[in-house]
N, C-alpha and C positions, 0 to 999 in steps of 0.2 A: 463434766467439762463446762463449767460456767463460773462467772464472776460472783463471789459471795460478798465482797465489800471492796470499796475503793476509797482513797483519800489523797489529798495533795500534801507534798512535803513542805516543811517549814523552811526558813532561811538557812538552817544548818543541815537540811536534808533528812530530818527525822520525820517519821510517820507512824501511824498505828492503824491497823485494820483488824476487823473482828469476823469470826466465823460463828454466827448465832447458834447453829445446830451442827456441831462438829461430828463428822462421819468417820468412824474408825476404819472403814473400808476404803477411804479416799486418801489421796496424796495432795497436799497443798503446796503451791508455789507462789512466790511474790514476783510481780513484774513491774517494771517502771519504763516509761516511754520518755526518750529524750532525743530531740532533733529528728523525730520521725522514726527512730529505731527502738524496738522493744528489747529489754534485757531481762533475763529470768534468773531467779535464785535457784539454789539446790532445793530439793524437796524439804518441806517443813512438816514435822509430825508433833504437834503440840498436844499430845494426849497425856492425861494424868497430871497436868499442871494448868493453871489458869492463864498463864502468860509465858511467852517465849520470845527471845530476841532473835530475829533473823540475821543472816550474814549481811555484811555490807555489800551493797550493789554499786559497782562502779559504772559510770557512763562516760562516753567519749564524744568528742567532736568528730565529724565525718569528713571524708575526702574521697573523691572519685579518681584520684591519680596516685596516691601513695598511702601507706607503704606498699611495697610489692608483697604479694602473698606467696609464701614458700611452701614447697612440698616436703614436709618434715618426715613423713613415712608413707610408704606404698607397700601394701601387703597384697600379693597376687595369689589366689587359690585356684588351681586348675583341677577340675574334676576328671574322673575317668571317662572314656568314651561312652556315649549313650547307645541305644540299640542301632541307630543309623550311623554311628561313627562320629557324630558331632560332640563337642566338649563344652560344658558350661564353665565359664570363668567368672569368679567374683573378685572384686578389687575393693579394698578399704583404703581410702585416701585420707591422710591426716594433713589438713592445711593449717599453716601457722602464720599469724599476724604478729610480728615482733615489734611493731611500732606502738604509738600512743594515740592513734586515730582509728575509727571504724572505717574500713574500706567499703565503699558502696559502688554499685554499677549505675552509670547514667541511663543505660538501657541494655537490652539483651544482646545488642550487637557489640557491646563493649563489656564483657563479663569481668568480674573481679579476678577470676582465675580460669585457666583452661590448660588441658594436658592432652597429649596425643594418645589415641587408642591404637591397639595393635592392628596390623594389616588383616583384612578379612573378617573383622568383627561384625557380627549381625545381632539382631534381637536385643538391642540396648535397653536396659531397664534400670530403674533407680530403687534402691532399698531404703530401709529406715535409717535416716541420717540426722545430723544435728541441725540441718536446715530443711526447709520445705522441699518436697519432691519436685514441685513445679519450678523451683529455681535451679534445678540441675537438669541439663539437657544435652543431647548430642548436637554438635555443630560441625558438620562435615566429618572429618576423621578425628575429631577431638571431643572430649567431654568438657563442658563449660559450666561454671557456677556463677549465678548472678545474685545470690543472696548476700546481704551485708555480713562482713567478717570482722568482728571486733577483735581487739588484742587478745591473744590466746590461741587456742586450737579448736578446729571444727572437724568432725569426722564425716566423710561422704562415702556411702556404700553404693556401688554400681555393679551390674553384671552384664555379660554378653555371651554370645555363642561363637565358637570357632567351627567352621564347616568341616565335614569329615575329610576332605581332601587336603586340609592343612596338617602337615606332619610336624610342625613346629610353631612356636609362638615367638614373634619378634617384638621386643619392647624397644622402640626407638626413643631414647631418652632425649627430650627436647628442653629439659631444665634440670637443675641439680636436684638429686634426691638424697636427703640426709641419711635415710635408712631404707633399704629395699629388702623385702622378705618374699621369697617365692616358695610356695608349697604345691607339689604335684602329686596327684593320686596315681602314680606310675613309678614303680620301683626301678625301672630301666631308664628313666629320664636323666638327661644331662643338661648342664647350663654352660654356655660359653659367652665371653664378652664381659667386661667390667670386673670389678674386684669381688665378685661373688664366690663364696666357698661353700662346699657341701657341709651341712650340719647334721647329717644322719637322718634317721626316720623318726617322725613324731606321730602320735596318735591323737586324733580329735574326734570325740563322740563315736569311738569304735572304728574310725576310718584311718588308715595308715597313709601318711604323706611323706614324700622325700622332700627335704627342706634345704634351701640355699639362701644365704644371706650375705649382705654387704653394706658398707657405709660409704658415703661420699661419692655417689655415682655422678660422674661429670656429664654435662650436656654434650650431645653428639655420640655418646656411647650406644652401641647396639648390644642388647642382652638377648640371646637366643636360647629358648628352652626347647630342646630336641626331645620328642617323645620316643618311647620305645616301640617295639612292634605292637600292632593292634591285637588285643586278645581275641581268641576265637569266639565267634558268636554265630548262632544259626542264621541270624538276619544277614550276615555277610555273604551267605551262599545264594543270594537271590539270583545271581547270574546263572548258576548251575541249574536252578529250578527252571528258568526260562529255556536254557539249552536242552535239558532233558525233556521238557514238555514239547518243544519243537521237534526233537528227534523222534519221540514216541508218536506224535501226530503224523509225521512224515512216513514212518515205518508202517503205521496202520493204513495209510492212504495208498501205499504201493499195491497190495493185493487187490484192493477194491478197484483201483485204476485199471489194473490188468484185466479184471473181469468185465468192466464196463466199456473199455476201449473207446467207444464213440464219445463217451463223456469224459475221456481222460484229461483233455485240456482243462475243462472246467474244474475237475477234481484237483489237478495239480495247482491250478491258480488259487483254488480255495485253500489248499494247504499252505502255500506260500503266503497268502494274505493273512491267514491266521497267525502264522509265525511272526510276520511283520507287525501285526497288531499287538502281539504279546511283547515284542521288543519295545515298541513305541510306548505301550502302557507302563512298562517297568521303568523306562527312561524318564517318563513324565513324573512318576511317583518318587523316584530316587535320584533325579538328576542333580540336585544340589549337594548330595552327600557322596557322589561317586569320586573315587580316586582317578588320577589321570589314566592309569592302566585300565581300569574298568571302563572308563569313558571311551577309550580307544577301541577296546574289545567290542563294545556296543556299536560304535560307529562302523566298524568293519562288518559285523553281523548284519546291520541294517543295510549297508551298501550291497552286500552279497545278495540279500533277499530282493532288493529293488532291481538289481541287474537281472536276476532270474525271472522276475515278473515281466520285465521289459522284453527279454528274449522270448518268453512265451507269447507275449502279445504280437511280436514281429512274426513268429512262426504261424500263429493261429489268430489272425486279426479278428475273427468272429468271436 
């Protein structure tokens, strides 16, 4: 990745550049800078011939106000739940500039384009895109692009995580989407809202996805992807492990408490404290991935243990 030659164009825009030692393992591109914006050609492979004509590179004047950047395509890929129930979501956004000027951003507070992210999205990340990763960022509940967008299309790849307690993905459409494509690694998933229709099951790299597609999605539309039942996973039984451990501990403490009598209050307090500590530890480790039902069960168990400890303290202040 280095410049091998450079030249200025003549009055008609012609130029010639040379690669003194051509490397068959390399890919060459030609770039030209105009009005502060760099434009790149497709890869050039001038091997086996002394000279090759590159494609015409078009350059454009710039504007910070127009044209508006449209969302030509939005491809949403929702993976199956991970061990803790959260889901990874990838989105490929195709932005289109249909005007004759390169749209630029005056600053990051006024990006050239932005679009709303789904509710509850965390862990935002930017993948390999047609623009620099630094120019794509999260801005509140939206993804924003501050890179120059010349006439034509640019692809942006982003990903985020849906927490385990989210049983659906809500796409609140804040701008027209010419084409929306949703793929879910969940055979029981369903989609409501907007003109999306089921397209059957598709396989990508050995993974089967249920696909939904639609065109002309209007602003204000809410597209909801409802997930099926969460598949069985040993990790989903964490609450049973805690309950069984607490019950075993309590059962083992009863005979010992009866034998020691005088130390009974201390033993009982120790058993309750151990159970409470186990509950607190599990809640801390898995708090963000709990469903509402699991969270309520935990809260009830914790409250019961706290009341038992308080009652014991009142009976035996020492």
